C-alpha positions as CSV (number, residue, x, y, z in Angstrom):
1,M,55.8,73.0,163.6
2,R,53.6,70.6,161.8
3,V,54.7,67.1,160.8
4,R,53.6,65.5,157.6
5,N,51.0,63.0,157.6
6,S,52.4,59.6,157.3
7,S,49.8,58.5,154.8
8,S,51.3,60.7,152.0
9,V,54.7,59.1,152.2
10,N,53.5,56.1,150.2
11,E,52.6,58.2,147.1
12,D,54.7,57.5,144.0
13,I,56.5,60.4,142.4
14,Q,56.4,60.1,138.6
15,L,58.7,61.9,136.2
16,Q,57.0,63.3,133.2
17,M,59.1,62.1,130.2
18,T,57.3,63.9,127.4
19,P,58.3,67.5,128.4
20,M,61.9,66.3,128.9
21,I,62.0,64.7,125.5
22,D,60.5,67.9,124.0
23,I,63.2,70.1,125.6
24,V,66.0,67.7,124.3
25,F,64.6,67.9,120.8
26,Q,64.3,71.7,121.0
27,L,67.9,72.0,122.1
28,L,69.0,69.6,119.4
29,V,67.2,71.6,116.7
30,F,68.7,74.9,118.1
31,F,72.3,73.6,117.9
32,I,71.8,72.1,114.5
33,M,70.4,75.4,113.1
34,S,73.0,77.6,114.7
35,F,76.0,75.4,113.7
36,K,78.2,77.0,111.0
37,I,80.5,74.8,109.0
38,V,83.8,76.6,108.5
39,A,86.9,75.3,106.8
40,Q,89.7,74.7,109.3
41,E,92.0,77.7,109.7
42,G,95.2,77.2,107.8
43,D,94.0,74.2,105.9
44,F,94.7,75.3,102.4
45,N,94.7,73.0,99.4
46,I,97.9,74.3,97.9
47,R,100.2,72.3,95.7
48,M,103.6,74.0,95.6
49,P,105.9,73.4,92.6
50,L,109.0,71.4,93.2
51,A,112.3,73.4,93.6
52,A,113.9,73.8,90.2
53,A,117.5,73.2,89.7
54,G,119.6,76.2,89.1
55,G,119.8,77.0,85.4
56,V,118.7,79.4,82.8
57,P,115.6,81.4,83.7
58,D,112.5,81.2,81.5
59,E,112.8,83.6,78.6
60,T,109.1,84.2,78.4
61,Q,109.0,85.6,81.9
62,V,109.4,89.4,81.9
63,P,111.1,91.0,84.9
64,P,108.9,93.4,86.8
65,L,108.9,96.9,85.4
66,K,109.5,99.7,88.0
67,L,107.9,103.0,87.5
68,Y,109.1,105.9,89.8
69,L,106.8,108.8,90.3
70,T,108.2,111.8,92.3
71,A,106.3,114.7,93.7
72,D,107.3,118.3,94.3
73,S,106.5,120.2,97.5
74,R,102.8,120.8,96.4
75,G,102.2,117.2,95.5
76,E,102.4,117.8,91.7
77,L,104.1,115.2,89.5
78,Q,107.6,116.0,88.6
79,T,108.6,115.2,85.1
80,P,110.4,113.3,83.8
81,F,109.2,110.2,85.6
82,V,111.2,107.1,85.1
83,L,110.3,103.5,83.9
84,N,113.3,101.1,84.2
85,E,115.8,104.0,83.9
86,Q,114.1,105.5,80.8
87,P,112.6,109.0,81.4
88,F,109.1,110.0,80.1
89,D,107.5,113.4,80.1
90,A,103.8,112.3,79.5
91,F,101.6,109.3,80.2
92,P,100.7,108.7,76.5
93,A,104.4,108.3,75.7
94,L,104.6,105.8,78.6
95,T,101.6,103.8,77.2
96,E,103.2,103.7,73.7
97,Y,106.5,102.5,75.1
98,I,104.8,99.7,77.1
99,A,102.7,98.6,74.1
100,G,105.9,98.4,72.1
101,Y,107.7,96.6,74.9
102,L,105.0,93.9,75.3
103,G,104.4,93.4,71.6
104,D,101.2,92.5,69.8
105,E,100.9,88.9,71.0
106,R,98.2,88.4,73.7
107,G,96.8,85.4,75.5
108,P,98.2,82.6,77.7
109,G,101.9,82.2,77.6
110,S,102.5,85.6,76.0
111,V,104.8,88.3,77.4
112,A,101.8,90.5,78.2
113,E,100.3,87.7,80.3
114,T,103.3,87.6,82.7
115,A,104.2,91.3,82.7
116,E,104.1,93.0,86.0
117,I,104.7,96.6,87.0
118,E,105.7,98.0,90.4
119,L,104.8,101.6,91.2
120,H,107.1,103.6,93.4
121,C,105.2,106.7,94.4
122,D,106.3,109.6,96.7
123,Y,104.2,109.9,99.9
124,N,103.0,113.4,99.0
125,L,102.1,112.7,95.4
126,R,98.5,113.5,94.6
127,Y,96.2,110.6,93.9
128,E,95.2,111.9,90.4
129,Y,98.7,111.2,89.2
130,V,98.7,107.7,90.6
131,V,95.4,107.0,88.9
132,A,96.7,108.4,85.6
133,A,99.8,106.2,85.9
134,I,97.6,103.1,86.5
135,D,95.5,104.1,83.5
136,A,98.6,104.5,81.3
137,V,100.2,101.2,82.2
138,S,97.0,99.1,82.3
139,G,95.7,99.7,78.8
140,E,94.7,102.1,76.0
141,V,91.7,102.7,73.9
142,D,92.1,102.0,70.2
143,D,90.9,105.1,68.3
144,T,89.9,103.3,65.2
145,T,87.8,100.4,66.8
146,G,87.0,101.9,70.2
147,R,88.1,98.8,71.9
148,V,90.4,98.6,75.0
149,N,93.8,97.1,74.4
150,E,94.9,95.7,77.7
151,L,98.6,96.0,78.5
152,I,99.7,95.1,82.0
153,K,97.2,93.4,84.4
154,Q,99.5,92.9,87.4
155,I,100.1,96.2,89.1
156,K,101.5,96.5,92.6
157,F,102.7,99.3,94.8
158,A,106.1,99.4,96.5
159,P,106.1,100.1,100.2
160,Q,106.6,103.7,101.3
161,T,110.1,104.5,102.3
162,E,109.4,108.1,103.6
163,G,106.7,109.4,105.8
164,P,105.1,112.8,106.2
């Protein structure tokens, strides 16, 4: 075994600072470029209204309309279908009824602005009838002007009560 020469022990070992500083700056740039600023989860800027004292409900608020669409064994729409306990045989009659129910006033604060409909569809009902119902309650095309008259903008589906 060979022993080191004692003359080499006195040599100074120098640390190269330039490559270490380069590496630190490269890491810094990497972390800055890969950092994604994300809003905190659950930190919502929501201002909830104060609880109102019990009293008379707002007359301009229309209760949600409920449209019941039932299917036969082949998935075809059974007529009459029912909107708030009133039977209808065709979608154009439903559109006319909703237009009369909401009135002619449009814009903020109107009955049409706050109107909402809830669709209760059978599980086996074919989608074409669901789409036709959405078309019937959401608006109609005026034959004289060709413009679309919006009726109900807020449409939601009731959860399914029966499965296949």
